[in-house]
C-alpha positions in Angstrom: 135.1 103.8 112.0 136.7 100.8 110.4 136.3 102.1 106.7 139.7 101.9 104.8 141.2 105.1 103.8 140.4 106.0 100.1 143.3 107.4 98.2 142.8 109.7 95.2 146.2 110.8 94.1 146.7 114.2 92.5 147.4 114.0 88.8 149.6 117.1 88.7 152.5 118.0 91.1 153.2 121.4 92.4 156.9 122.7 92.2 158.8 122.2 95.6 160.7 125.1 97.0 164.4 125.0 98.0 165.0 124.3 101.6 166.7 127.7 101.9 163.7 129.7 100.6 161.2 128.2 103.3 159.3 130.3 105.5 156.4 129.1 107.7 152.9 128.0 106.5 152.9 129.7 103.1 153.4 126.8 100.7 151.2 123.6 100.8 151.6 120.1 99.5 149.8 118.1 96.9 147.3 116.2 99.0 145.3 116.5 102.0 143.3 114.1 104.4 139.5 114.5 104.8 136.8 112.8 106.7 133.3 113.8 107.5 131.0 113.3 110.5 127.1 113.4 110.6 125.3 112.9 113.9 123.6 109.6 112.6 126.6 108.2 110.9 129.5 109.3 113.0 132.9 109.9 111.4 133.0 108.2 107.9 134.6 108.4 104.3 138.2 108.8 105.4 140.0 109.8 102.3 143.3 111.3 100.8 142.6 113.7 97.9 144.3 116.4 96.1 144.8 119.6 98.0 142.0 122.0 97.3 139.3 124.4 98.5 136.7 123.3 100.8 133.0 124.0 99.8 131.0 125.7 102.6 127.6 127.0 102.9 127.4 130.7 103.9 125.5 129.6 106.9 128.1 127.0 108.0 128.3 126.9 111.8 132.1 127.5 112.0 131.9 130.7 110.2 129.4 132.1 112.7 130.1 130.4 116.0 133.8 129.6 115.8 133.3 125.8 116.7 136.8 124.7 115.5 139.8 123.1 116.9 143.1 122.3 115.4 146.5 121.0 116.3 150.1 121.2 114.9 153.1 118.8 114.7 155.9 118.1 112.5 157.7 115.5 110.3 161.4 115.5 110.1 163.8 113.8 107.5 166.5 112.5 109.6 170.2 112.4 108.8 169.7 108.7 108.0 167.1 109.6 105.4 164.2 108.2 107.5 161.1 110.5 108.2 159.9 110.8 111.8 156.9 112.2 113.3 157.6 113.8 116.8 155.1 112.6 119.5 151.9 112.3 117.2 149.9 110.2 119.7 150.4 113.1 122.1 149.1 115.6 119.6 146.0 113.3 118.7 145.3 113.3 122.4 145.3 116.9 122.7 143.3 117.4 119.7 140.6 115.3 120.9 140.6 116.9 124.4 140.2 120.2 122.6 137.4 118.8 120.6 135.5 117.7 123.7 135.7 121.1 125.1 134.2 122.6 122.1 131.5 119.9 121.9 133.1 118.3 118.7 132.9 114.6 118.6 136.4 113.2 119.2 138.0 111.0 116.5 139.0 107.6 116.9 142.6 107.8 118.1 144.0 105.1 115.6 142.2 106.8 112.6 143.5 110.1 113.7 147.1 108.8 114.0 146.6 106.9 110.5 145.5 110.2 108.8 148.7 111.8 109.8 150.9 108.9 108.9 149.3 108.2 105.5 149.0 111.7 104.2 152.7 112.3 105.1 153.6 109.1 103.4 152.0 110.1 100.3 153.6 113.5 100.3 156.9 112.3 101.7 159.0 113.9 99.0 157.8 117.2 100.4 159.7 116.7 103.8 162.7 119.0 103.5 166.2 117.5 104.5 168.0 120.6 106.1 168.3 120.5 109.7 166.0 123.2 111.0 163.4 122.6 108.4 160.5 120.2 108.5 157.0 119.1 107.3 154.4 121.1 109.3 151.3 119.1 109.9 147.9 120.8 110.6 145.0 118.6 111.5 141.9 120.6 111.9 138.0 119.9 112.7 135.4 122.4 111.9 131.7 122.5 112.3 130.1 122.1 108.8 126.4 122.1 109.4 124.6 125.2 107.8 122.4 126.6 110.4 122.1 129.7 112.5 121.5 129.1 116.1 123.8 128.6 119.2 124.3 125.0 119.8 126.6 122.2 118.8 126.7 121.4 115.0 125.4 118.0 113.9 128.1 117.7 111.1 131.8 118.4 111.1 134.8 118.1 108.6 138.2 116.9 109.7 141.2 117.6 107.5 144.8 117.6 107.5 147.1 119.7 105.4 150.9 119.8 105.2 153.4 122.6 104.5 157.2 122.4 104.3 158.6 125.0 106.7 161.8 126.7 107.9 162.2 128.7 111.1 159.0 130.1 112.6 160.5 133.2 113.8 162.5 135.5 111.5 165.2 135.6 114.2 165.5 131.8 114.0 167.2 130.6 117.1 168.4 134.2 118.0 166.8 135.4 121.1 163.5 137.2 120.7 161.9 140.3 122.4 158.7 139.7 124.3 156.3 142.2 125.6 154.3 141.3 128.9 150.8 142.6 128.5 148.4 143.3 131.4 146.0 145.5 129.5 144.4 142.5 127.7 143.9 138.8 128.8 143.9 135.6 126.8 142.0 133.3 128.8 140.5 132.9 132.3 139.9 129.9 134.6 136.9 127.9 133.4 137.3 129.2 129.8 138.8 127.6 126.7 142.4 128.6 127.2 143.5 125.0 127.6 141.9 124.1 124.2 143.6 124.7 120.8 140.7 126.5 119.4 140.6 129.1 116.7 138.8 131.8 118.8 141.9 131.9 121.2 144.2 133.0 118.5 141.6 135.5 117.1 141.4 137.0 120.6 145.3 137.5 120.8 145.7 139.2 117.5 145.1 142.8 118.7 147.7 142.6 121.6 150.3 140.8 119.3 149.9 143.5 116.6 150.3 146.3 119.0 153.4 144.5 120.4 155.0 144.0 116.9 154.5 147.6 116.1 156.6 148.4 119.3 159.2 146.0 118.0 158.6 142.9 119.9 158.3 139.4 118.5 155.4 138.3 120.5 153.4 139.0 124.0 153.5 137.1 127.2 150.0 136.8 128.7 149.4 137.3 132.4 146.5 135.5 134.1 143.0 136.8 133.5 142.0 137.5 137.2 144.9 139.0 138.9 146.9 139.9 135.8 150.2 139.2 137.5 150.9 135.5 137.1 152.6 134.2 134.0 150.4 132.3 131.6 152.0 131.8 128.1 153.3 133.5 125.1 151.0 133.8 122.1 152.5 130.8 120.4 154.6 129.0 123.0 154.6 128.0 126.7 157.0 130.0 128.9 159.8 128.8 131.2 162.0 130.9 133.4 165.2 130.0 135.3 165.6 131.8 138.7 168.7 130.8 140.4 168.8 127.0 140.0 165.1 126.5 139.8 163.2 126.1 136.4 159.7 127.3 136.8 156.7 126.9 134.3 153.1 127.9 134.9 151.0 124.8 135.8 148.2 123.3 133.7 145.1 124.5 135.3 143.2 125.2 132.2 144.1 128.5 131.1 147.2 127.5 129.0 147.8 125.0 126.3 149.3 121.7 127.5 152.2 121.9 125.0 153.9 118.8 123.7 157.2 120.5 123.6 156.7 121.7 127.0 156.0 118.3 128.1 159.1 116.9 126.3 161.3 119.8 127.9 160.0 119.0 131.4 160.8 115.4 131.0 164.3 116.0 129.8 165.3 118.5 132.6 163.8 116.0 135.2 165.9 113.3 133.7 168.9 115.4 133.8 168.3 115.9 137.6 167.5 119.6 137.4 165.1 121.4 139.9 161.8 121.9 137.9 158.7 123.5 139.4 155.2 123.8 137.7 153.8 126.5 139.8 152.5 130.0 139.5 155.2 132.6 138.9 154.2 136.3 139.2 155.7 139.0 136.8 156.9 140.7 140.1 158.9 137.7 141.1 160.5 137.7 137.5 161.2 141.5 137.9 162.7 141.0 141.3 164.9 138.1 140.1 166.2 140.3 137.3 167.0 143.1 139.7 169.0 140.6 141.9 170.7 139.2 139.0 169.3 135.6 139.4 166.9 135.6 136.3 169.3 133.4 134.4 167.4 132.4 131.4 163.8 132.6 129.9 162.6 130.7 126.9 159.6 129.6 125.2 158.6 126.0 124.1 156.4 125.1 121.2 156.2 122.8 118.0 156.7 125.6 115.6 159.9 127.1 117.1 160.9 124.1 119.3 162.7 126.2 121.9 163.0 129.9 121.6 165.4 131.9 123.8 164.0 135.2 125.2 166.6 137.8 125.3 164.3 140.6 126.5 161.1 141.0 128.5 159.4 144.3 128.6 156.8 145.1 131.4 155.2 148.6 132.2 157.9 150.5 130.5 160.8 148.5 132.0 163.0 146.4 129.7 164.8 143.5 131.1 167.7 142.1 129.3 168.3 138.5 130.0 171.7 136.6 129.8 173.1 139.7 128.0 170.6 139.0 125.3 172.3 135.8 124.3 171.1 132.2 124.2 171.5 130.6 127.7 173.3 127.3 128.2 170.2 125.2 129.5 168.2 126.9 126.6 170.8 125.7 124.0 171.1 122.3 125.7 167.2 121.6 125.5 167.1 122.9 122.0 170.1 120.6 120.9 168.6 117.5 122.8 165.1 117.7 121.2 166.4 118.3 117.7 168.8 115.5 117.9 165.9 113.1 118.7 163.7 114.7 115.9 166.4 114.2 113.3 167.5 110.9 114.4 170.9 112.1 115.5 170.4 110.8 119.1 168.7 107.8 120.7 164.9 108.0 121.3 164.7 106.1 124.6 161.0 107.4 125.4 159.7 106.3 122.1 158.8 110.0 121.1 159.2 109.5 117.3 157.1 107.5 114.9 159.1 106.3 111.8 157.2 106.4 108.4 
C-alpha cells in the first residue's frame, strides 16, 4: 500500500490527566490510526481520525471466532524532552508473525511503523514526562467480515490506540507474589501460545482470577503436556537465577517472544553473564530454593518492564525469594532498560526511534 496517510484531526481535546494520577489502560488520547483490508483490494485507506467507537455488524467474524491479534509498545518522553519509541520494528515484526498464525494478512512493515510514528506524533502532548510513566501504544487487527462459518475472514480492520499510563502493577517496582498453576494450562506445542492473540488472554482469566482471590498478583503457567516446565507469567516472560546461571524458557511456540525478554537477554550476554534459554522445571526451582541457590526471579514485559518476584507459591508451598526484596541483577536490568528508554544512557543497539 502506497497511499498517503489521511489525517482528520479532532475538533475537541480531552482533558489530560496528571502524571501522578495515571493507572494503566483506562484513559485514551484524542486520535487513533485506522486502515482497512478487503481480499480484492489489500490494505487500504490508512488514516488518523478522532478516537471513537468502531461500528461492527453483529455477525462480525471476530465476535464469533476470535480472529484477532494485537501488540503493545510504549513511547517515552526522555529527560531531554524528546519522544522515543522502544523497539517499534521488533513489535511490528511480532504483530505480523501473530497475524500469519491467525490467517490474518500481514501489514506492510513500513506502513505499520509509520502508523505508530504518525499517531504518536499527532498526540505527542499526551506523552507524560515523569520517569515511570509512558504512552502505551496498542496496535490491533480484527476480522471485520460479517458472516457465520469457520474460515479466515476476507476483510479486516487495523487500528492503533494510545493510552497514557503509570505502573502496570499496583506494587510498582515492589516484588510481586506469583502462583504457579498446574491445574490449568495456557498453551500447548503446536497451538497459538507464541502468538499475541486475544483468545490466549481470555483462556488465562479464570486461573488469574482465582490467584488474585488468594492474594497473588499473577500466575506462572507450566507447560501444557508435562505440567512441570516453566512457560510464562500471564503478562510477562519469566527468568530465574539459580547460582550463577540465568535461565529462561526457550521460544518453542508455547510462549510469547517478548521484546523486553529479548532486550534483557542481549544486555546480560553483553555483560558476560551465564545465560541459558532452556527448559527449567518447577521441581528444579523448588530444589534450588531449598538449597538456597534460587537467587532471583523476575518477569519481563512491555507493561511492567522488569518485575521482581518476591514470592512463588506451588502446591501449597510458599517460596520467598531474596528475602522478598529486589535482587541486584533485577535492579540492574530495570535501570539499564529504563535509562535507554528515557534517553539517560546511550543506545548502542539502536533500540529507540525518536519522533
